[in-house]
Backbone bond lengths (Angstrom), bond angles and torsions (degrees), N, CA, C in turn:
res aa  C-N    CA-C-N  psi(-1)  N-CA   C-N-CA  omega(-1)  CA-C   N-CA-C  phi
1 M - - - 1.449 - - 1.519 110.46 -
2 R 1.309 114.26 141.95 1.450 119.06 176.37 1.523 109.44 -83.29
3 P 1.318 117.01 144.62 1.468 118.24 175.81 1.521 110.18 -67.99
4 R 1.302 115.69 149.10 1.462 120.06 179.52 1.518 109.74 -74.30
5 T 1.302 114.56 135.23 1.456 120.29 178.46 1.520 108.57 -119.33
6 P 1.309 117.10 149.25 1.469 118.32 177.97 1.527 110.46 -66.37
7 R 1.309 115.81 141.38 1.462 120.37 -178.77 1.521 109.61 -90.60
8 N 1.296 114.99 139.52 1.458 118.82 177.02 1.525 109.68 -94.11
9 A 1.316 116.73 -178.57 1.466 121.32 -175.63 1.528 111.99 -63.21
10 D 1.336 117.39 -37.08 1.474 119.59 179.78 1.524 111.64 -64.92
11 D 1.337 116.96 -39.95 1.462 120.25 178.94 1.522 111.05 -65.16
12 R 1.323 116.38 -41.54 1.464 119.61 178.85 1.516 111.24 -65.84
13 R 1.341 117.43 -37.87 1.458 121.27 179.31 1.527 110.91 -65.83
14 M 1.324 117.12 -43.34 1.464 120.21 179.36 1.527 111.08 -65.49
15 R 1.323 116.72 -39.68 1.466 120.33 177.91 1.526 110.65 -64.09
16 R 1.338 116.47 -42.02 1.462 121.00 179.06 1.525 110.51 -63.90
17 N 1.333 117.58 -40.95 1.469 121.07 177.22 1.521 111.16 -62.84
18 S 1.322 116.34 -42.07 1.454 120.49 179.85 1.533 110.92 -64.19
19 L 1.327 116.26 -42.97 1.465 119.58 178.35 1.526 111.73 -66.75
20 A 1.329 117.01 -36.28 1.463 120.52 177.76 1.531 110.65 -65.09
21 L 1.330 116.89 -42.45 1.465 120.07 178.18 1.533 110.96 -64.50
22 T 1.328 116.94 -38.60 1.456 120.20 178.04 1.530 110.54 -65.08
23 G 1.326 116.43 -41.85 1.467 120.42 176.91 1.516 112.15 -62.94
24 M 1.327 116.23 -40.59 1.462 119.70 177.55 1.526 110.87 -65.97
25 A 1.329 117.26 -35.75 1.466 120.45 178.06 1.525 110.22 -64.93
26 L 1.327 116.93 -42.07 1.471 119.89 178.80 1.521 111.45 -65.94
27 A 1.329 116.73 -42.87 1.468 120.10 179.80 1.528 110.94 -65.12
28 T 1.313 116.95 -42.53 1.461 120.47 179.86 1.527 110.69 -67.88
29 G 1.335 116.58 -36.52 1.463 119.83 176.17 1.517 112.12 -64.53
30 A 1.324 116.35 -39.74 1.468 119.81 177.00 1.524 110.75 -66.00
31 L 1.326 116.82 -39.90 1.462 121.20 177.08 1.529 110.70 -62.57
32 A 1.323 115.78 -42.00 1.461 120.05 179.80 1.522 111.09 -64.82
33 T 1.322 116.11 -38.33 1.464 119.49 178.25 1.526 110.79 -67.47
34 A 1.335 116.21 -41.59 1.465 119.86 -178.70 1.524 111.86 -64.93
35 Y 1.325 117.00 -39.42 1.453 120.90 -176.59 1.527 113.28 -100.30
36 D 1.319 116.82 2.16 1.465 122.29 -179.89 1.528 110.74 52.90
37 S 1.343 114.17 53.15 1.454 120.90 -174.75 1.527 110.05 -119.55
38 R 1.317 116.20 116.75 1.466 120.32 177.76 1.521 111.46 -72.49
39 W 1.306 116.99 -28.48 1.458 121.48 179.14 1.531 110.59 -61.33
40 H 1.332 116.42 -46.68 1.469 120.55 177.41 1.525 111.07 -67.01
41 L 1.290 117.11 -36.30 1.462 120.29 178.28 1.525 110.54 -63.64
42 G 1.315 117.13 -39.79 1.458 121.17 177.02 1.521 112.42 -61.64
43 I 1.323 117.29 -40.66 1.466 120.97 176.82 1.526 110.05 -63.67
44 G 1.325 116.71 -42.91 1.465 120.47 178.41 1.515 112.33 -61.38
45 V 1.324 116.30 -38.29 1.463 120.19 178.12 1.520 110.40 -65.08
46 W 1.318 118.05 -40.18 1.464 120.33 178.84 1.525 111.80 -67.52
47 F 1.331 117.59 -35.16 1.473 120.00 173.70 1.526 110.09 -61.38
48 L 1.320 116.99 -43.36 1.459 121.07 -179.52 1.530 111.14 -66.35
49 I 1.311 117.08 -40.78 1.472 120.36 177.33 1.522 110.14 -61.49
50 A 1.320 117.59 -43.16 1.467 120.73 178.99 1.522 111.15 -62.32
51 A 1.332 117.71 -41.36 1.469 120.73 179.10 1.523 111.02 -64.17
52 I 1.318 117.07 -41.46 1.467 120.54 179.70 1.521 110.53 -66.58
53 L 1.322 117.15 -41.71 1.463 119.75 178.72 1.522 112.10 -63.61
54 I 1.317 117.25 -38.68 1.472 119.93 176.45 1.516 110.18 -61.07
55 E 1.322 116.65 -44.28 1.464 119.99 -179.48 1.525 111.64 -66.50
56 L 1.330 117.52 -35.66 1.476 120.01 -179.60 1.512 112.36 -74.72
57 I 1.317 117.16 -39.38 1.462 119.71 -175.15 1.515 112.16 -81.74
58 H 1.319 117.74 -41.99 1.468 120.65 -176.51 1.533 108.97 -87.53
59 Q 1.302 116.36 108.10 1.457 121.02 177.96 1.528 108.92 -105.69
60 P 1.334 117.74 118.15 1.474 118.97 179.50 1.512 112.30 -69.86
C-alpha cells in the first residue's frame, strides 16, 4: 500500500471532474433507458470512458 499523501487543488479538481463525468454518464444512461434511445446511450458511454481515462492517466 502506498502511504496517504495530502491532495492539492489540482488533484481535487481532477477528482471532481471525474465524478462529474461519471454522474453525467449515469444520468444520460437513465435518459437513454427511459426514451429507448441508443444515441443517448452512446453519449453516456463516452462520458464514462472519459472519466475512466482521467482516473487512469492522472495519478495523484
